[in-house]
C-alpha positions as CSV (number, residue, x, y, z in Angstrom):
1,X,0.7,3.7,24.8
2,X,1.5,5.4,28.1
3,X,2.1,2.0,29.7
4,X,4.3,0.7,26.9
5,X,6.4,3.9,27.2
6,X,7.6,2.8,30.6
7,X,9.2,-0.3,29.1
8,X,12.8,-0.1,27.9
9,X,13.2,0.3,24.1
10,X,12.4,-1.7,22.0
11,X,10.0,-3.7,24.1
12,X,7.1,-1.4,23.6
13,X,7.7,-1.2,19.8
14,X,7.8,-5.0,19.6
15,X,4.6,-5.3,21.6
16,X,2.8,-2.9,19.3
17,X,4.1,-4.8,16.2
18,X,2.7,-8.0,17.5
19,X,-0.6,-6.4,18.5
20,X,-1.2,-4.8,15.2
21,X,-0.5,-8.1,13.5
22,X,-2.9,-10.1,15.7
23,X,-5.6,-7.5,15.4
24,X,-5.3,-7.3,11.6
25,X,-5.4,-11.0,11.1
26,X,-8.2,-11.5,13.6
27,X,-10.5,-9.4,11.5
28,X,-11.6,-11.1,8.4
29,X,-11.9,-8.0,6.2
30,X,-8.5,-6.7,7.2
31,X,-6.9,-10.1,6.8
32,X,-8.3,-10.5,3.3
33,X,-7.3,-7.0,2.4
34,X,-3.7,-7.6,3.6
35,X,-3.4,-10.9,1.6
36,X,-4.9,-9.3,-1.6
37,X,-2.5,-6.4,-1.3
38,X,0.5,-8.6,-0.6
39,X,-0.4,-10.8,-3.7
40,X,0.4,-7.9,-6.0
41,X,4.0,-8.1,-5.0
42,X,5.0,-11.2,-7.1
43,X,8.5,-11.5,-5.6
44,X,7.3,-12.1,-2.0
45,X,5.1,-14.8,-0.4
46,X,1.8,-13.1,0.3
47,X,1.3,-14.4,3.8
48,X,4.8,-13.5,4.9
49,X,4.6,-10.0,3.3
50,X,1.2,-9.4,4.8
51,X,2.4,-10.3,8.3
52,X,5.5,-8.1,7.9
53,X,3.4,-5.1,6.7
54,X,0.9,-5.4,9.6
55,X,3.8,-5.6,12.1
56,X,5.5,-2.6,10.5
57,X,2.3,-0.6,11.0
58,X,2.7,-1.2,14.7
59,X,6.3,-0.1,14.6
60,X,5.3,3.0,12.7
61,X,2.9,4.0,15.5
62,X,5.5,3.2,18.2
63,X,8.2,5.3,16.5
64,X,5.8,8.2,15.8
65,X,5.1,8.3,19.6
66,X,8.8,7.7,20.5
67,X,7.7,4.8,22.7
68,X,10.5,3.8,25.0
69,X,12.9,6.5,23.7
70,X,14.2,8.6,26.6
71,X,16.8,10.9,25.0
72,X,17.8,12.1,21.5
73,X,21.0,10.1,21.9
74,X,18.9,6.9,21.9
75,X,17.9,7.7,18.3
76,X,21.3,9.0,17.2
77,X,22.9,5.6,17.7
78,X,20.3,4.0,15.4
79,X,20.3,6.5,12.4
80,X,22.4,6.2,9.3
81,X,22.3,8.9,6.6
82,X,23.1,8.2,2.9
83,X,23.7,11.0,0.5
84,X,24.4,13.4,3.4
85,X,26.4,15.7,1.0
86,X,23.2,16.9,-0.5
87,X,22.3,18.5,2.8
88,X,25.0,21.1,2.5
89,X,23.2,24.5,2.9
90,X,22.9,26.8,-0.1
91,X,22.1,30.5,-0.4
92,X,18.8,29.7,-2.2
93,X,17.4,27.5,0.6
94,X,16.3,23.9,0.5
95,X,12.9,22.1,0.6
96,X,13.2,18.6,1.9
97,X,10.3,16.4,0.8
98,X,9.4,13.4,2.9
99,X,6.8,10.7,2.2
100,X,4.6,8.4,4.3
101,X,6.9,5.4,3.5
102,X,9.2,3.9,6.0
103,X,9.5,4.9,9.7
104,X,8.3,8.4,10.7
105,X,10.2,11.3,12.3
106,X,12.8,11.8,9.6
107,X,13.0,15.5,10.3
108,X,13.7,14.8,14.0
109,X,16.4,12.2,13.1
110,X,18.1,14.7,10.8
111,X,18.1,17.4,13.5
112,X,19.5,15.0,16.0
113,X,22.3,14.2,13.6
114,X,23.2,17.9,13.5
115,X,21.3,19.2,10.5
116,X,19.4,22.4,11.1
117,X,16.0,22.6,9.5
118,X,12.4,23.7,10.2
119,X,9.6,21.2,10.3
120,X,6.4,22.2,8.4
121,X,3.8,19.7,9.4
122,X,1.6,18.4,12.2
123,X,2.3,19.0,15.9
124,X,4.1,16.3,17.9
125,X,1.8,14.4,20.3
126,X,4.4,12.1,21.9
127,X,4.7,12.0,25.6
128,X,8.4,11.6,25.2
129,X,8.7,14.7,23.1
130,X,7.8,16.9,26.2
131,X,10.6,15.5,28.3
132,X,13.3,18.0,29.3
133,X,15.9,16.0,27.2
134,X,14.1,17.1,24.0
135,X,13.8,20.7,24.9
136,X,16.3,21.9,22.3
137,X,14.3,20.2,19.5
138,X,11.1,22.0,20.5
139,X,12.3,25.4,19.4
140,X,9.1,27.1,18.0
141,X,11.2,28.8,15.3
142,X,12.0,25.4,13.9
143,X,8.6,23.7,14.4
144,X,6.1,25.3,12.1
145,X,3.2,23.2,13.5
146,X,-0.3,24.6,12.9
147,X,-3.1,23.6,15.3
148,X,-4.8,20.4,14.3
149,X,-6.6,21.2,11.1
150,X,-6.8,20.1,7.5
151,X,-4.7,23.0,6.1
152,X,-1.6,24.9,6.8
153,X,-2.3,28.4,8.0
154,X,-1.0,31.3,5.9
155,X,1.2,32.5,8.8
156,X,3.1,29.2,8.9
157,X,3.6,29.2,5.2
158,X,4.9,32.8,5.4
159,X,7.4,31.8,8.1
160,X,8.5,28.8,5.9
161,X,9.0,31.2,3.0
162,X,11.1,33.5,5.1
163,X,13.4,30.7,6.2
164,X,13.9,29.6,2.6
165,X,14.6,33.1,1.4
166,X,17.3,33.4,4.1
167,X,19.0,30.2,2.8
168,X,17.5,27.8,5.4
169,X,16.0,24.4,5.1
170,X,12.3,23.4,5.5
171,X,11.2,19.7,5.8
172,X,7.6,18.9,4.8
173,X,5.7,15.8,3.7
174,X,4.9,15.8,0.0
175,X,1.8,13.6,0.5
176,X,0.5,15.5,3.6
177,X,-3.2,16.3,3.4
178,X,-2.5,19.6,5.1
179,X,-1.6,20.8,1.6
180,X,-5.3,20.2,0.6
181,X,-6.6,22.8,-1.8
182,X,-3.8,22.1,-4.3
183,X,-4.3,19.5,-7.0
184,X,-3.1,16.0,-5.9
185,X,-1.0,14.1,-8.3
186,X,-1.5,10.3,-7.9
187,X,1.6,8.3,-8.4
188,X,1.0,4.6,-8.9
189,X,3.2,2.1,-7.2
190,X,2.8,-1.6,-6.6
191,X,-0.1,-2.1,-4.3
192,X,-1.6,1.4,-4.3
193,X,-1.0,5.0,-5.0
194,X,0.7,8.0,-3.3
195,X,-1.1,11.3,-3.6
196,X,1.5,14.0,-4.0
197,X,0.1,17.4,-3.0
198,X,1.6,20.2,-5.0
199,X,1.4,22.9,-2.4
200,X,5.1,22.8,-1.8
201,X,5.6,23.9,-5.4
202,X,4.2,27.3,-4.4
203,X,7.0,27.6,-1.8
204,X,9.5,26.6,-4.5
205,X,8.2,29.1,-7.0
206,X,8.2,32.0,-4.5
207,X,11.7,31.2,-3.1
208,X,13.6,29.6,-5.9
209,X,14.8,26.9,-3.4
210,X,16.1,23.6,-4.5
211,X,13.8,20.6,-3.7
212,X,15.3,17.4,-2.4
213,X,13.4,14.1,-1.9
214,X,14.2,12.1,1.3
215,X,13.3,8.5,1.6
216,X,13.7,6.2,4.6
217,X,13.5,2.6,5.7
218,X,14.3,0.3,8.6
219,X,17.2,-2.1,8.3
220,X,16.7,-4.2,11.5
221,X,16.7,-1.6,14.3
222,X,18.5,1.0,12.3
223,X,16.7,3.8,10.4
224,X,18.4,4.5,7.0
225,X,17.7,7.9,5.6
226,X,18.4,8.3,1.9
227,X,18.9,11.9,0.8
228,X,18.6,12.0,-3.0
229,X,20.0,14.5,-5.5
230,X,17.8,17.6,-6.0
231,X,14.4,16.8,-7.6
232,X,14.1,20.5,-8.6
233,X,17.2,22.7,-8.8
234,X,17.1,26.3,-8.0
235,X,16.4,28.2,-11.3
236,X,14.9,25.1,-13.1
237,X,11.5,25.1,-14.6
238,X,10.3,22.1,-12.6
239,X,8.6,20.3,-15.5
240,X,10.5,17.0,-15.1
241,X,9.9,16.3,-11.4
242,X,6.8,14.1,-11.7
243,X,8.5,11.5,-13.9
244,X,11.7,11.5,-11.8
245,X,9.8,11.2,-8.5
246,X,7.5,8.5,-9.8
247,X,10.4,6.3,-10.8
248,X,12.1,6.9,-7.4
249,X,9.0,6.0,-5.4
250,X,8.3,2.9,-7.5
251,X,11.8,1.6,-6.9
252,X,11.6,2.3,-3.2
253,X,8.2,0.5,-2.7
254,X,9.5,-2.5,-4.7
255,X,12.5,-2.8,-2.3
256,X,10.6,-2.2,0.9
257,X,6.9,-3.1,0.2
258,X,6.1,-3.9,3.8
259,X,7.2,-0.4,5.0
260,X,4.3,1.5,3.4
261,X,1.4,1.2,5.9
262,X,-0.7,3.8,4.1
263,X,-0.6,1.7,0.9
264,X,-2.0,-1.4,2.8
265,X,-4.6,0.5,4.9
266,X,-5.0,3.9,3.2
267,X,-6.8,6.8,5.0
268,X,-9.6,6.8,2.5
269,X,-11.6,9.2,4.6
270,X,-9.0,11.9,3.9
271,X,-9.0,11.5,0.1
272,X,-10.6,14.5,-1.6
């Protein structure tokens, strides 16, 4: 990864995409799993879809580590936001819900595009992240990153609650296992299931914030970020969100089946 980071973007990303594809298809068990998974998507040729999914897994790793990305401006030129009007701040605060579908780093992309928010999730491990060019994005007040563990610490949740009560915005992953301890709601999509952790609902109940789902995908080299209408409005009872979210995720996976690496190779060791 360090060596590939010296290459100009997107060379390192393309190399990882190729490596992940070769490794997956060189191992019989992974190759069979990929083909079986791809066969569940009747609208695509299994071999072609399996190859695309393995390649995307390599791109996901590269983008997570910001391989070859030198400055925030390098990302800004390759991000497009749809539904940006839903990001207008409100007095009640906003919880943005991300998912392990599509490329990573949606919170970073939104901040680069000028939207102020706090990240409640895992710490960044990218070598690029610690370059001076990224200093403004490393503000500890906007990165509520607990030490590597399987849970969010109460102190970080308290800080997230304060931000929401003050009308701010918090971005967190709805299917992050750091929410462990709360009941997981499995949502079946073609080729697997997404386990939605309901810990974020506690933040919503305590702050009366609106909850907005954010989905993303790659269109060529450009990351498209789709900001949807509120899943849970401030003051609502929140009973309808599972049905709405399930339909939204199913439609997204049907459009971009190759961009869900955790559906193809789920982290089964983390399933409670």
